[in-house]
C-alpha positions as CSV (number, residue, x, y, z in Angstrom):
1,X,0.0,0.1,0.2
2,X,1.6,3.6,-0.6
3,X,1.7,5.4,2.3
4,X,1.6,9.1,2.4
5,X,4.9,11.2,3.4
6,X,2.3,13.5,5.8
7,X,1.9,10.3,8.3
8,X,5.4,8.5,7.8
9,X,7.8,11.8,8.5
10,X,10.1,11.1,11.5
11,X,10.0,14.4,13.7
12,X,13.3,15.2,15.7
13,X,13.2,16.4,18.1
14,X,9.7,15.5,18.9
15,X,8.1,18.7,20.0
16,X,4.2,18.4,19.6
17,X,1.4,20.8,18.4
18,X,-2.4,20.5,17.9
19,X,-3.9,23.5,16.1
20,X,-7.6,24.2,17.4
21,X,-8.3,25.9,13.9
22,X,-10.6,24.3,11.3
23,X,-10.4,21.3,8.8
24,X,-9.4,24.0,5.9
25,X,-5.9,24.1,7.4
26,X,-5.1,20.2,7.3
27,X,-7.4,19.2,3.8
28,X,-5.1,16.4,3.2
29,X,-6.8,13.9,5.6
30,X,-10.2,14.2,3.8
31,X,-11.5,12.8,0.5
32,X,-11.2,15.4,-1.8
33,X,-10.6,17.8,1.0
34,X,-13.7,17.9,2.0
35,X,-14.4,16.2,5.8
36,X,-17.2,14.5,7.2
37,X,-20.1,16.4,8.7
38,X,-19.4,18.8,11.4
39,X,-21.7,18.9,14.1
40,X,-23.0,22.2,15.4
41,X,-25.2,22.9,18.6
42,X,-27.0,25.5,18.8
43,X,-27.0,26.2,22.2
44,X,-23.0,26.4,22.1
45,X,-21.0,27.7,19.1
46,X,-17.9,26.3,20.9
47,X,-18.9,23.1,21.6
48,X,-17.4,21.1,18.8
49,X,-13.7,21.8,17.8
50,X,-11.7,21.3,14.7
51,X,-8.1,19.8,15.5
52,X,-5.4,19.4,13.3
53,X,-3.1,16.8,15.2
54,X,0.8,17.3,14.5
55,X,4.2,17.7,15.3
56,X,6.4,20.1,15.2
57,X,10.3,19.5,13.2
58,X,13.4,20.6,14.5
59,X,13.0,23.7,12.4
60,X,9.7,24.3,14.3
61,X,7.7,23.8,11.2
62,X,4.5,21.5,11.7
63,X,3.8,18.9,10.3
64,X,0.0,17.8,10.3
65,X,-0.6,13.8,11.0
66,X,-4.3,13.7,11.2
67,X,-7.7,15.9,12.0
68,X,-10.1,15.7,14.8
69,X,-13.5,16.7,15.6
70,X,-13.6,17.2,19.1
71,X,-16.7,17.5,21.5
72,X,-15.9,19.6,24.4
73,X,-19.1,18.8,26.2
74,X,-18.6,15.0,26.5
75,X,-15.0,15.4,26.2
76,X,-14.6,12.9,23.9
77,X,-13.7,13.2,19.9
78,X,-16.7,12.8,17.4
79,X,-14.1,11.3,14.6
80,X,-10.7,11.3,13.5
81,X,-9.6,11.4,10.0
82,X,-6.4,10.0,8.7
83,X,-4.1,8.7,5.9
84,X,-4.0,4.6,6.6
85,X,-0.6,3.1,6.8
86,X,1.3,0.4,8.5
87,X,4.6,-0.3,9.7
88,X,5.4,-2.3,13.0
89,X,6.4,0.5,15.7
90,X,7.1,0.3,19.3
91,X,4.2,1.5,21.1
92,X,5.1,4.1,24.1
93,X,1.9,5.2,26.5
94,X,2.6,8.9,27.0
95,X,-0.9,10.7,26.9
96,X,-1.0,14.3,25.9
97,X,-3.9,17.2,26.8
98,X,-4.1,20.1,24.4
99,X,-3.8,22.9,26.6
100,X,-5.6,25.5,24.4
101,X,-9.3,24.0,24.8
102,X,-9.1,24.9,28.6
103,X,-7.4,28.2,28.3
104,X,-3.9,27.4,28.3
105,X,-1.7,29.8,26.1
106,X,0.5,27.0,24.4
107,X,-1.0,25.8,21.4
108,X,0.6,22.3,21.9
109,X,0.0,18.9,23.2
110,X,1.5,18.3,26.4
111,X,0.8,18.3,30.0
112,X,-1.9,19.3,32.2
113,X,0.8,21.6,33.9
114,X,0.8,24.1,31.0
115,X,-3.0,24.6,31.4
116,X,-4.4,27.1,34.8
117,X,-5.4,24.9,37.6
118,X,-8.4,26.3,37.6
119,X,-9.6,25.3,34.6
120,X,-8.2,21.8,33.9
121,X,-10.5,19.1,32.5
122,X,-13.2,21.7,32.1
123,X,-13.4,21.0,28.1
124,X,-11.3,17.8,27.7
125,X,-10.4,14.7,29.5
126,X,-7.6,14.1,31.6
127,X,-5.8,10.8,32.4
128,X,-7.3,10.8,36.1
129,X,-10.4,10.5,34.5
130,X,-9.5,7.1,33.5
131,X,-8.1,6.2,36.6
132,X,-10.0,2.7,38.5
133,X,-12.9,2.7,36.2
134,X,-12.2,-0.2,34.0
135,X,-12.3,1.9,30.9
136,X,-9.1,1.5,28.8
137,X,-8.3,5.1,26.4
138,X,-9.6,3.7,23.1
139,X,-7.7,5.4,20.4
140,X,-9.6,6.5,17.3
141,X,-6.5,6.9,15.2
142,X,-4.9,3.3,16.3
143,X,-1.0,3.0,16.6
144,X,-1.5,0.1,14.3
145,X,-2.8,2.4,11.3
146,X,0.6,4.1,11.7
147,X,4.4,3.8,10.2
148,X,6.5,5.9,12.1
149,X,7.4,6.5,15.9
150,X,6.5,10.3,14.9
151,X,3.0,9.5,13.9
152,X,2.4,7.2,16.6
153,X,3.4,9.6,19.3
154,X,1.0,12.0,17.6
155,X,-2.2,9.5,18.4
156,X,-1.2,9.5,21.8
157,X,-3.8,12.6,22.9
158,X,-6.8,12.3,25.1
159,X,-8.3,14.5,22.3
160,X,-8.1,11.3,20.0
161,X,-9.3,8.5,22.5
162,X,-12.8,7.7,24.2
163,X,-13.1,5.5,27.4
164,X,-13.9,2.4,25.7
165,X,-14.7,-1.4,26.9
166,X,-11.4,-3.1,27.5
167,X,-12.7,-6.4,26.2
168,X,-13.8,-4.9,22.9
169,X,-10.8,-2.6,22.7
170,X,-8.3,-5.9,23.0
171,X,-10.6,-8.0,21.1
172,X,-12.9,-7.3,18.2
173,X,-11.8,-3.5,17.8
174,X,-8.2,-4.7,17.2
175,X,-9.2,-7.8,15.2
176,X,-10.8,-5.0,13.2
177,X,-8.0,-2.7,13.0
178,X,-5.8,-5.5,12.0
179,X,-8.1,-6.1,9.1
180,X,-8.3,-2.7,7.8
181,X,-4.6,-2.7,7.2
182,X,-5.4,-6.1,5.0
183,X,-8.1,-4.7,3.2
184,X,-6.2,-1.4,2.3
185,X,-3.2,-3.1,1.4
186,X,-3.6,-2.5,-2.4
187,X,-5.0,1.0,-2.2
188,X,-2.8,3.8,-3.6
189,X,-4.2,5.7,-1.0
190,X,-6.4,4.9,2.0
191,X,-8.5,7.7,3.3
192,X,-9.8,6.3,7.2
193,X,-12.2,8.6,9.2
194,X,-12.9,6.7,12.8
195,X,-15.5,7.8,15.4
196,X,-17.8,7.5,18.3
197,X,-21.2,7.5,19.5
198,X,-21.6,8.7,22.8
199,X,-23.6,6.5,25.2
200,X,-25.2,6.8,28.7
201,X,-22.1,6.2,31.0
202,X,-20.3,9.3,32.3
203,X,-16.3,8.5,33.8
204,X,-14.1,10.9,36.0
205,X,-15.0,14.5,35.5
206,X,-18.2,14.0,32.7
207,X,-16.2,12.1,30.1
208,X,-18.8,10.1,28.3
209,X,-18.4,6.5,27.5
210,X,-18.7,5.4,23.8
211,X,-21.5,3.4,23.3
212,X,-20.2,2.9,19.4
213,X,-16.8,2.8,17.6
214,X,-17.5,3.2,13.7
215,X,-14.8,3.5,10.6
216,X,-14.9,4.0,7.2
217,X,-12.3,3.5,4.4
218,X,-12.3,4.8,1.0
219,X,-10.2,3.1,-0.7
220,X,-8.3,5.4,-3.7
221,X,-7.4,2.7,-6.9
222,X,-6.2,3.0,-10.5
223,X,-9.7,1.9,-11.5
224,X,-11.9,4.3,-9.3
225,X,-12.6,3.9,-5.4
226,X,-14.7,2.0,-3.5
227,X,-16.0,2.0,0.5
228,X,-16.7,0.0,3.3
229,X,-18.2,0.8,6.8
230,X,-18.2,-0.6,10.2
231,X,-19.6,-0.2,13.4
232,X,-19.5,-2.4,16.8
233,X,-20.1,-3.5,19.2
234,X,-24.1,-5.3,18.2
235,X,-25.7,-7.4,20.7
236,X,-23.2,-10.1,20.1
237,X,-20.3,-7.9,20.8
238,X,-19.1,-7.9,17.7
239,X,-17.9,-5.6,14.8
240,X,-20.8,-5.2,11.7
241,X,-19.7,-4.6,8.1
242,X,-22.1,-2.5,5.8
243,X,-22.0,0.3,3.2
244,X,-20.7,4.1,4.1
245,X,-24.3,4.9,3.3
246,X,-26.2,2.6,5.6
247,X,-23.5,4.0,8.2
248,X,-24.5,7.5,7.6
249,X,-28.6,6.6,7.7
250,X,-27.3,5.0,11.4
251,X,-25.5,8.1,12.6
252,X,-28.0,10.2,11.8
253,X,-30.6,8.2,13.3
254,X,-32.5,8.9,16.7
255,X,-30.2,6.8,18.9
256,X,-26.9,8.4,17.4
257,X,-26.1,11.7,16.3
258,X,-29.9,12.6,15.7
259,X,-28.8,15.1,12.4
260,X,-27.9,14.7,9.2
261,X,-25.1,13.6,8.8
262,X,-22.3,11.7,6.0
263,X,-18.6,10.6,6.2
264,X,-17.6,10.8,2.7
265,X,-20.9,12.1,0.7
266,X,-20.8,11.3,-2.8
267,X,-17.3,11.2,-2.9
268,X,-16.6,7.9,-2.3
């Protein structure tokens, strides 16, 4: 599978930055430069934040690795969009937050000490929210879909994770992530979007547990494009395959986002 230079850059030193901006600043992670639906809350214009997730290189130039729509009310992402590429990368479990979401002056992934004490955790999850509650930090853009140490580190921000049942995270969803690499092996370019649907359970300081995880692949080939979607767990704890249009319909429904939602539109 052809890999994207945006994903496979190795950046030294590793200085982290995530720009809370608009997706127009990082269109490379979307089919034809167009993002999935950006949710709106009429009662809170600042609820959903568009983040270009990036790292700084040795010249302090930002390089984007993926994009995230983040829900500051539920304190979990809606989705992360990225270019799928895989290599065997040693994983490091260090977790960043986004100081600018909580009034920090530095637009960097970093420690919560970069956020004013009174503001910490107001609009995003913190590591302590996951302590002792039995849930994993479930990546949307997973380490398994990266091909460099820099990309691996860039996935480790809590704006790219939601509380996930550990049995599902380490079982059926892990197998699904592995299967996606095989499914995309012959793609010239593989656009992925992975998201969550919030449930009713809350952990820590108002962090919503994901009821469903979903993903959609748009595969660009010489002969055209094809797509496939997945959502889980179903009633049997499995990951269900379906068309992207069927996924759009489910996500638009009353038990999901309850508003018109499309992942790729008519583009794939």
